N, C-alpha and C positions, 0 to 999 in steps of 0.2 A: 504496501499499501502505498510505496515513496510516494509518489506523484499527490497524493490523495492527501498526507502529511505535510503538507510543503505550508510554508506561509505564503503568502501574496501579499503585496505593496502596493498599497494603493495609490493613483494618481495623489492623493492630495499628501500624505505621508502616512496613513496610515495603516496600520498592519490587521491580516486578517490570522488569525494563530493553522488554518485549515483549509483543505480549499473544497468543505462540504458546508455546504447551505440548507435552510431549511426555507421553505418557501412561504409565500403569503398563503395562510386558506380564509377563508370565511372562520369565523373564532364564533359571532351574533353574538357576545359572554355580559354585554356591558351590565349598567343595571339603571332602571327605569331615566337618570340624568344622566345618561349613556355618556356614564364615569365610564373606569374600566373595573370589573366586580374585582372581589377578592376570588372567584374559584378564577377568572382568566389571570390575573398574578401569575395564582400559583401554577397555573399549569406551563409558566414561562419556563417559572424558578424550577419545575420537572428538566424542559429542555436545555436549559440553562445548563444541567449537570450530567446531560450528557455526549455533552462534547465537540458542538456543533462550534464551525469558525463564524458559525455568521446566523443570526435569526431574524427573520422577517415577520414580522404579525400581519395577522391581516385588516383588510378595510379603515381607518382610521381618516372618519371625515370630516373635510373641511369648516362645514359649514349647517348650521341644526338643521336648515331648509329644507338639506340633499341630504338623506340619507337613503340608502340603499339596500340594508335590512334593520329590521322596529329593535335592534339592540348590536347597534356597532356606536361602538365609540366616537364621542367627534372631540373636539380639539379644537373650537377655536377662541377660545378666554383663557383664563389660567385659574377659570372657578377648578375643576379639579388638580391645581399641582401640586398637593402629595403622594394622589394615588395617579399621576402620571409617573412622579421622584420613588415610589415604593416597586411601580413597573417594574420602571429604568435599572430599579438595584436588583433584579432580581440576576442578573449577569454578574452582579461583583465577586473577582475573587473567580471569575471559571477559564475570564480570559474570550469570554465569548459576546462577539460584536451582539446589540440588540438597536433595530432599526422602522423601527415603526414605517407602512405603507400606506404614505397621502393620500386621498384622495377625493372625488365630486366625480357622483353617479349620473351627471345631469340628468338624459330623456331613461334612462335604466333606473331607474330609483320603487321606490315600492310604492303606489298609489295610496295605502294604504295607510301612509306613515310621513304621504307630502301632500301639503299642498297645493302643486299644481307640481306639474316637471317641466322642466328649463334643456335648453341644450344649443349648441349651435345655430341649428334649425328646426323653425316645424317640420322635423319629419319624425313619422310615430316610430316604434318600437317592434320589428316584425317577427313575429315567433308560432313555426308552427302552420307560416301557409298566414296567419291570420296577417293583416296589414294594423291594425291598430291594438298591439299584445299588451299592452299597458291599460287598454282603454282612456287612457286621457291622449290626448295632442300635445306633444311638447311646443312650449311654449318659447318665440328666439331671441336669443340672449340680447340685449341690446350694450352697446361699444360699453356705458358702464357699468354694466353686470359682470363682466369678461374683464374690467381691468380690475374691478372690485374681486372675484373671483382668483383672481394671480394673484394679488396681494394676501388676500382668504389663504393659500399654499406656501405662499414665506414665513405671515403670520404663527401658521400653526409650524409646520418646521423651526421654525428659532426658539418658540416652546414648548418641544420637543427635547431639545437643546439644549435646556436652560432645565427640564427635567431629570436629567442628566443621558439622556439614550443614546448613541454613540455615532448615527448616523440615522436618515431618514430614505426613503425609496420614493420613489413618483412615482402611481399606479399609469402609464400609458399603452394601460391593452385592455382586450378582453369588453371591448366597447364602454365604457366607463368615458366618463367625459373629455378628458387629455384623447387619448381614439376618436372615437366623436368626431372633434376637431379635424385631426388625422385624412378621417375617411368622406372623399367624393361624396359617398351614398348618401349619408349623414348630416356631414356638413354640403351644404347650397348657397353660400352666403356670397354677397357677390360684393363683399367690401373689402379691409386690407386679411381679414382675417380666417379669410375663404379663395377657392378659384384657383390659384396654382398651388404645386406643392411648397412653393415660399409661403406663401401667405397661412397654406392649412398649417401650416408647422408650425409658425407665429407663437399659437400660442404656447405650446411645449418650451418653445424656449424662453417664450418671457418664464414666466413659472419656473424652473428650471433659474434662470438670470436671478428670479426676487427674491427666488429663497438662501439662492452664491451669495447676493448683498447681506440679508440677515445674520449667516452661521461663520463667514471668513471660506477662504481658500482649505483651510486644510479638514473641516470638517466631509464628511465624506455625502457626496448626493446618489443616489443609486438610480435608476428609472426602467420599469415591465414592459417591454417595447412590443411590440406586435408583427411576427417577421410576415405577419398577410392577416390579411380580413378571413379571407376565401373565400369570397362572398363576389357576386356579381357587383358590380360596381364603387366594391371597396377599395380598402389602402392593400398596394399589392408590393410584393417583395421588390420590384425595384424604389418603391417610395422610401418601404422601410431602412433597407437601405443608403437611403440619401440622407436619412434623419438622422441616421448613425451615424457620417461623417458627419453630420450638424451640430451631432452633442458631443461627438469626441473633442470635435475640432473648440468649447466649447469649455471640456478638463473634463465633465461627469465621470469620476470614478466608476460605476460597474454600469455593465448594461445587459441584463437577464433578457431573453428572450423569450416566448409565448407566439401562442396566435390564435388568433379566433374571433369570436364577440358571442353571445346567448344568442342572434341567429342564425350563426353556424362555427357554433362550439369546439372547434376546433382541438382547443387545451384539454377537449374530453377525454381524450385518447387519439384520436383521426390520425393516421402516418402510413408513408408505405413501407413496400413492403422491405426493401436495402432497409432503411432507418432503426424496422424491428428485429433485427439482429444485431444493431449496437443499441436496442432498448428503448432510446431518446426517441420523442415525437422528430421535432425540430432540428435531427442536427443536419441534415443535408443546406440547409441555412446556413446554420453557426459559422461550418466551416466556410459558407461564400460567405459571411462578416469577418473571417478573422483577417482575411483576406484583404483587407478593407481600415481596421483599427487595429491600434495597438490598444485600447481601453480594452482592460478585465472585463470575460466575456462570461455569461451563469447562462446556463441551459436548464432547464429542470422539464419535467413529465416523462415520465416511461423505464427512470432509474427503478434499478430491481433488484438487484445481483452487486454484489462490492467486486465482481469483477468488471463490471459494467461500467460500473465507476468508474473504477479503475484506468479502465483502457480508453474511456471517455475524455479524462485527465491526461494523461500518458500523450497521448495526440495532440497533444499544444493547440486546438483549434478553440474550447475553451478553458478557462482559467476557474471557473466553482462549478463543480455542481450540487444542483437542485434538489430535492425532493419535495416533495407537501405530502401524501395523507401515506404514505409510508414512516411517516411521526409523531403519530395518532395511536400505533399501532407498535409501535419498536421506540418510546422515546428516547432509545440509549443509544438508536440507528450508531451514530458516529462510536464509539465506547466501545461497540460489537466488530465492526468494522477492523478498527484498527490493531482492538485481541485478539483476530482470528476468531472469536468464541461464535460469530452468527456468516454465513454468508451471501444470505437468499432474503429478504424485501419484500415478500408477495401482498397487495395491498387488498381489498375489499372489492367488487366491482355489484352490486344490488344492480337489480334486473326484475322487471313487469314485466316487459312486453310493450311497455307504452312508452316509445321515444318522448315526449317530453314530459313526463314523471319522473325518469329512469336520472334523468342529469338531476332534480332537484330532490329525489328523494336521495343521490348521491352524495349531495352538498350539506342534507339535514342528517344524514347519519352520522357519516366522519364529525362533525359542529357536535353529536353526542357525545361521540366520542375522545375529542375536546375539553369536553367538560366532565366525563369522566376521570380525567385526569388531573384537573382543574383540583379536585375532590378526593383525592387521593387514592381513586378505587384505579383497579386495571384492564388495562384497555379487553373491551371485550366483541372480541371478530364474528362474535356467533347474537347478537345484536338484534331484533330484525326492525330490522326497513320496514315495514309498514306499519309496524309500533309507534316507531320511531317516528314517521308522517303522522300516524292519524292523532298521536299527542300533538306535535306542532300544530296541527291542523288544529285542535284544540285551543290552543292557545293565541293560535288568531282568530278564532273564532267566537271567541270570551274576552278579546281582547287585554289579557294580561300577559300578552306580549310591547307592548306601545306603551 
């Protein structure tokens, strides 16, 4: 495991102690005031003990009026600063970095939680063939709202740095607001924020610049970026490569590669036969990306064996191996790899035969595993997916999640 155990020097001067990272997953574990709950904090304490070089949290929203899930953590001011400090301290003494993933859902917000949906343009989300999957048409953001949202990303990052987190990651993938601005399908604006790729990329560049101006040159800033949207008229691989060039020129510290949106969920497991043999979903893309940038690259999706992870790290195409769902079932995954005590880390895939239900059911099934971890319970691979789904539905219908 020589390559996985190597340190990584980031452009700003920070070091990751090894090349294994827990990528972001939905936790849905804030309290009713959208502060980090004790269960959420304890889950990260357990992961910090597992020996990863980097832990990236699930969505931390920058605006309480734009929430992706009922129990997302929101950081728009310092009202929950002590709880944020407690969360940040979970990695003290472990050598592990902890980076919150900061996000705005845009049109991909839960309509039961948000009074209105906003996005780059008034283009609704389409799921399962429906042209209005959310039931609400998003309102196109004004120039003033765009600038205020850019500032919100920067303010959130500054608060998180002050609380003790060792870096932040911008969520620029999977169809959330940053991804929406990049997509010519979701962004049909005719002003300086839409049209050409230079205009569509303006939002993410200004978000990065705002954060950088607040946190300083040495503080790590990463981004999760789509290799492509995998849908007709969306963000293409060629455009993604150009955005990588732009972000690299700005000095970003780590680019995590993913792909797809909730309209075309490539991140849920679609991959070519050639990459299936190497486990990683987006290996073909990252090999191309390596040719155009020296910025550290992180690849997440599909890794299930220690040998596959080591092979990917040794290839030189990527610098950090990211895993998400396996960390819920094997919280000590890095230590087990480095000690040689476990070689395979299979994840569960719950299926009902109904494609539209399966994606959502898998998300909440893994949220339930994270909750078990935070409550000092062992992972439970045999946990009933339908039981989790029905419990979640009861919470939603009873408005106990809100």
